[in-house]
C-alpha positions in Angstrom: 22.4 -234.8 11.9 23.1 -231.6 9.4 21.4 -232.1 5.8 24.5 -232.4 4.3 26.4 -234.6 6.5 23.1 -237.3 5.9 23.0 -236.6 2.2 26.5 -237.2 2.1 26.2 -240.6 4.0 22.9 -241.6 1.7 25.1 -241.6 -1.0 28.3 -243.1 0.0 26.9 -246.1 1.2 23.6 -246.1 -1.3 26.7 -246.2 -3.3 28.3 -249.7 -2.0 24.9 -251.1 -1.3 24.2 -251.3 -5.3 28.2 -252.6 -6.0 27.7 -254.8 -3.1 24.2 -256.9 -3.6 20.8 -255.1 -2.1 19.1 -257.2 1.2 16.5 -258.6 0.0 13.4 -259.0 2.1 12.0 -262.1 1.0 15.5 -264.1 2.4 14.1 -262.8 6.4 11.0 -263.1 8.5 10.9 -259.8 10.2 7.4 -258.4 10.5 6.5 -256.7 7.8 3.8 -254.7 9.1 5.9 -252.1 9.7 3.2 -250.2 11.2 3.4 -251.9 14.2 6.8 -253.1 14.1 8.8 -253.5 17.4 11.7 -253.3 18.5 12.2 -256.8 18.8 10.9 -257.1 15.6 13.9 -255.1 14.4 16.4 -257.0 16.3 14.7 -260.7 14.5 16.4 -258.9 11.7 19.2 -258.0 12.1 20.8 -260.7 13.8 19.7 -262.8 10.9 21.7 -261.1 8.8 24.9 -264.1 8.8 25.7 -266.9 11.7 26.0 -265.7 15.2 27.6 -267.7 18.1 25.2 -268.8 20.7 26.6 -265.9 22.5 26.5 -262.8 21.8 27.1 -259.3 22.6 24.2 -258.6 19.6 21.8 -258.2 21.8 19.2 -255.8 24.0 21.2 -253.1 26.1 17.7 -251.8 27.7 14.3 -250.6 27.5 11.9 -253.0 26.5 12.0 -255.5 22.9 8.0 -254.9 23.0 8.9 -251.4 22.4 6.9 -249.7 18.9 9.2 -248.6 17.1 8.2 -245.5 16.1 12.3 -244.3 14.8 15.1 -246.0 14.5 18.3 -244.7 15.1 21.7 -246.1 13.9 25.5 -245.0 15.6 29.0 -246.3 15.8 29.0 -245.3 19.7 25.7 -244.9 21.9 27.2 -242.2 24.6 25.4 -239.9 26.4 25.8 -237.6 23.9 24.3 -239.1 21.3 21.8 -240.9 23.5 19.9 -237.0 23.4 21.0 -236.4 20.0 18.2 -239.7 19.8 15.7 -238.6 22.1 16.1 -234.6 20.7 15.1 -236.1 17.2 11.6 -238.7 17.9 14.5 -242.0 18.1 12.7 -244.1 20.2 15.3 -247.5 19.2 18.4 -246.5 19.0 21.4 -249.4 17.3 24.6 -249.3 18.2 27.8 -251.0 17.7 29.9 -250.1 20.3 29.0 -250.9 24.6 26.5 -248.4 26.3 28.2 -249.0 29.8 31.8 -248.7 29.8 32.4 -252.9 29.3 32.1 -255.2 26.1 29.4 -257.0 27.8 27.3 -253.8 29.0 25.3 -254.7 32.6 26.3 -258.4 31.6 29.8 -257.6 32.9 30.7 -258.5 36.4 34.5 -259.0 36.5 36.4 -257.1 33.9 37.2 -253.4 32.9 36.0 -251.2 35.7 34.9 -254.4 37.8 38.9 -254.9 38.6 39.6 -251.2 39.3 40.4 -249.9 42.3 37.1 -249.7 44.4 36.9 -245.8 44.1 37.2 -246.0 40.6 34.8 -249.2 40.3 32.0 -246.6 42.3 32.6 -244.5 40.2 31.7 -245.9 37.2 28.9 -247.7 38.8 27.3 -244.4 39.6 27.8 -243.0 36.3 26.0 -246.3 35.0 23.7 -245.9 37.0 22.2 -242.2 36.0 22.7 -242.8 32.6 20.5 -246.1 33.0 17.9 -244.1 34.5 17.7 -241.4 31.7 17.8 -244.1 29.6 15.0 -245.7 30.9 13.1 -242.0 31.5 13.3 -240.9 28.2 11.8 -244.8 26.6 15.0 -244.8 24.7 15.6 -248.4 23.7 19.3 -249.4 22.6 20.1 -252.5 21.0 23.5 -253.6 19.8 24.5 -254.8 17.3 28.8 -255.4 16.8 28.7 -259.3 15.7 26.6 -259.1 12.9 28.3 -256.1 11.2 31.9 -257.4 11.9 31.2 -260.6 10.0 28.8 -259.9 8.1 30.0 -261.0 4.2 30.5 -257.8 1.8 29.0 -255.3 3.4 30.1 -255.4 7.1 33.0 -253.8 8.7 36.2 -254.3 6.8 34.4 -254.5 3.5 32.8 -250.9 4.0 35.9 -249.2 5.7 37.5 -250.7 1.6 35.1 -249.6 -0.5 35.3 -245.8 1.7 39.5 -246.0 0.6 38.8 -246.9 -2.3 38.3 -250.2 -3.1 35.8 -252.7 -4.8 35.0 -256.2 -3.3 36.8 -257.2 -6.5 40.4 -255.7 -5.3 39.8 -258.4 -2.5 43.2 -260.6 -3.1 43.1 -262.3 0.4 40.5 -262.5 3.0 38.6 -264.1 5.6 36.5 -263.4 7.8 37.1 -260.3 9.9 40.5 -259.3 7.3 40.9 -258.2 3.8 43.6 -257.8 1.5 43.2 -255.3 -0.9 45.6 -254.7 -4.5 46.5 -251.5 -5.6 48.8 -250.2 -7.9 52.7 -250.3 -7.0 53.5 -247.1 -4.9 55.4 -245.9 -2.8 53.7 -246.6 1.4 54.4 -242.7 2.3 52.1 -241.8 -1.0 49.7 -244.4 0.2 49.2 -243.3 3.7 48.5 -239.3 2.4 45.7 -240.7 0.4 44.3 -242.4 3.4 44.6 -239.4 5.0 42.5 -237.2 2.8 40.3 -239.8 2.8 39.7 -240.1 6.7 39.4 -236.1 6.8 35.7 -236.8 5.5 35.0 -238.3 8.7 36.9 -236.0 10.9 40.1 -237.6 11.5 43.1 -235.1 11.0 45.4 -237.7 10.1 47.1 -240.9 10.3 49.6 -242.7 12.6 52.7 -244.1 9.8 55.2 -246.2 11.5 57.7 -248.3 8.9 59.7 -247.0 5.7 57.9 -244.2 3.6 60.0 -245.4 0.7 58.9 -248.8 0.8 56.9 -249.9 -2.2 53.1 -251.6 -1.7 51.6 -253.6 -3.8 48.7 -254.6 -2.0 47.3 -253.2 2.0 45.4 -255.1 4.2 41.9 -253.9 6.6 40.4 -255.9 9.6 37.4 -255.4 11.7 37.4 -253.2 14.6 39.5 -254.5 17.5 40.1 -257.5 15.6 43.1 -255.7 13.0 46.3 -256.8 15.2 48.9 -256.7 12.2 50.4 -260.0 13.5 47.2 -262.1 13.3 46.9 -261.4 9.7 50.8 -261.3 8.7 49.7 -264.2 7.5 47.5 -262.9 4.5 50.6 -260.4 3.8 49.9 -257.5 2.8 52.6 -255.1 2.6 51.2 -252.3 4.3 48.7 -253.1 7.8 46.0 -250.9 8.9 45.5 -250.9 12.6 43.4 -249.0 14.9 44.6 -246.7 17.9 42.6 -249.7 20.2 44.8 -252.3 19.1 48.2 -251.5 18.7 50.9 -250.9 21.4 54.4 -248.7 21.0 55.9 -251.7 22.2 55.4 -254.2 20.1 53.4 -253.4 16.7 54.7 -250.2 16.0 58.3 -250.6 17.0 58.7 -254.0 14.9 57.5 -251.9 11.8 60.0 -248.9 12.9 63.1 -251.7 12.9 61.9 -253.8 9.9 60.5 -250.9 7.7 56.8 -252.9 6.8 54.8 -250.5 6.7 51.8 -250.1 9.1 49.1 -246.9 9.4 47.4 -246.8 12.8 43.8 -245.4 12.4 40.6 -244.2 15.0 38.9 -247.0 15.7 35.5 -244.6 15.6 37.2 -243.4 11.7 37.7 -247.5 10.9 34.0 -248.6 11.8 32.0 -245.5 11.0 30.8 -246.3 7.4 30.3 -250.4 8.7 27.7 -247.9 10.6 26.2 -245.8 8.6 25.7 -249.3 5.9 23.5 -251.1 8.2 21.6 -248.0 8.5 21.4 -248.3 4.8 20.1 -251.8 5.3 17.6 -251.1 7.5 15.8 -248.4 5.4 15.7 -250.6 2.3 13.9 -253.3 4.7 12.0 -250.9 6.6 10.8 -248.5 4.0 8.0 -246.9 6.1 10.1 -246.5 9.0 11.7 -243.4 9.5 15.1 -243.9 10.5 18.3 -241.6 10.6 22.2 -242.1 11.4 24.4 -240.4 14.2 27.6 -239.6 11.9 30.6 -239.5 14.4 34.0 -240.8 12.4 37.1 -239.8 15.2 36.2 -239.8 18.6 39.3 -237.7 19.2 39.6 -233.8 19.3 43.2 -232.7 17.5 44.8 -230.0 19.7 47.6 -228.8 18.8 49.7 -226.2 20.8 
């Protein structure tokens, strides 16, 4: 990570953590002996941050839970490029938000995603999984998934971190339930607000936002979800004047065409962009709980390159 990126990340998440309320160490039972902290100790702390369902993807994906931590890394997506960066940086425990092995349940998935693809495609994916597994094990990297926790974490999770990054505070929330927040804003045209959002997301590598609906519609609130839990159809009852959704969820023949037909403003942003700040927040939480452990975040943000002709 470039030093300027790390400084920017620290400034942004540090301010948000202070505004949201610090995580108190005495609330958790993880080992206080940082010198002997294991990956299992870290995982015990992470899953204590919020109440999880009995079946959760927040678990060890690969590696030995008893591994003693040398350095912790956090990231949104544990793609091979980021895993290599982690190993090069001396990280031996990597906490990721999204899957490592191309499906929501990672190595435990047996039926969905590529497993249900044509046999040729399935075998291609399985071969890639085996190569990546072998490389991770050979390099002694432990990968922990933290997805459900940060999605649901009150005041500091994914939707709160995104809202804060866009300039809102928790006091601006007018309607909310788990995974969804609706923020009040000064009355303005939807297109004007969209430009403000685009300017902020440029800091995370996103070249612009997709806009559907009437850009001249006056809006007084904006609604955000949590990653894939952001379908406007699922939180329309919270009545935001403008919806912010991600590219992994909306369909051009459904939500976007509905927005165009009704004029109801809809912004579509990249999945990685929407959750980057939440994972920077998790990095901050880990560093606050275990200050003796060196911890680094691998910035990702927008996951695609915008190429023009």
